C-alpha angles and dihedrals in degrees: 000000000000093000092048092052091048091052093050094048092046090052089054096045099099091047092050093047089053090053094051094043093051092050089047091054092049107042115188129190125236116301088007096079095116097138094041092049091049092051092054091046093051096051092046092049090048089056095050105269123143101234125202108200126206085023114210090353097304110128096211098042131091142179117212119190138183119183120196089203087230127109114271145103127295115245119198129197119195120221122201123186109161121123136213126252112258098004103053112209095004089143093049100239091148090068094033094058091043090053092054095044090046091051090051093052094047092049090048089059093063104025095092087067097048106029135234133087133280122211130186114194121195106217116190131204103022089156094059127012100354120222092216088077091057091044092052091049090051094050100253091146099040091103096040120103100188133011128197136182129168121204127207114246146155090270143006109276133176119246111274143158139307131190124263110241138200122187108212126187125198121197118191121196120196138150127278123231140154105282093215108032102036111008091148090069094059134084109212114222091183090060089058092051094047091048089051089059090048092050091049091049088055090048092057091078089065099044128097112266094243095053121101132205119180134156151154139224100241096181121020110158140307106242134015093234093056121074104236113248094187133040133172124201125181127197140183114213115193135183140166094249135033089232095058091040090061090051093048094046090057090054091050090051089052089054090057094043092053092047092049092048092051092050094043096238132138113248130210120186124198143146115256096188137021117284116241124216120220116268111254110193116210099229095197091056091041092055091054091051092048093049089049092052090052091050087054091056103267104128101160103075113153126211119266115296117253100243130192092173130091132236131189090229083077089074090054091052090060093060103037138009108282141178128194108185127168131234130203119252099159102056090244092303109145101244114158119238118244091038134114089242091059090047090053091050091060093071099045122110092247091057093048093048090054091044089061092047090050092049089052091050093049092049096045089049090051091049091052090051091049096047099038110065092179090057092050089051090053090049091052094045090053091047093052094048102043118106112242 
């Protein structure tokens, strides 16, 4: 089976490179990926997938399915294709999305023989307010047994963790007044915001060492001689688990409430972006993928990266077994992510050779899950019993 998969992926290589190159040349920001989304849809339709466009009401999302009509699990690959402002595909989503779509097409070519269903889901805006959160909330993964996504990187790394994140916004409403002639008549919204930061700084002593709280004052007044009657502060609160994040968020809200009370302002609390769950790697599935990579000739696979960032694939990992490994596109050269240099690396021959290897590993892992019922049971048992 390995040789057959390698032959199929190699026959698709030029077509996949063309897809990645075209998306690289035309970078689009989150929820604006109209051309990129269309390109993925077209190649999937060409290869026999049933494609749902504008999936779940998102203009630049899709869901492509191919059902063998035989009993077996549903395997999903997640395609990202949004770019970054100023640096284009500095996170490499042109090659990431192509890897997932390529894996879906290759698996589709053999799935009639082994059973199950393959799904490729186009997930916009990973860099900002990721669509995967919305898709999870709307049940997109309720019928999926296993989900995989592989991200370009400076090395091969096992799937690991990410921090759960909540984006909290505090709006303080006070009363304007002349800051020199009648300050006693004003209610200073900026005071409430500044005191919120001070309260949170005091809270840090009582937070877990791997938690993160960081924010800005987005609006803090218009003129220094006018007491600000409105102020807007935005924070990201991050933690290793969703459970602890909820606890920490409540404490941060108390910091804002106390500051508002002291300043005499009215306080409104809301979320200004989607909240991300922590990434929970299914280690059973991850081990199969890692072993498969080694069998394909990749021997230098590093342990999971220590991550203090957040990804919307974390939300997926809370509803079905998921892995999010990384593959080398720079030949171990230390090129920073989110840079033009990293974007340029995505279209080099070395990157495309490793893209094909990664596609093969994803597909062979999926085949093992489909054919080995005992393995799927182990994956599900781990999923059900892992703390989230």
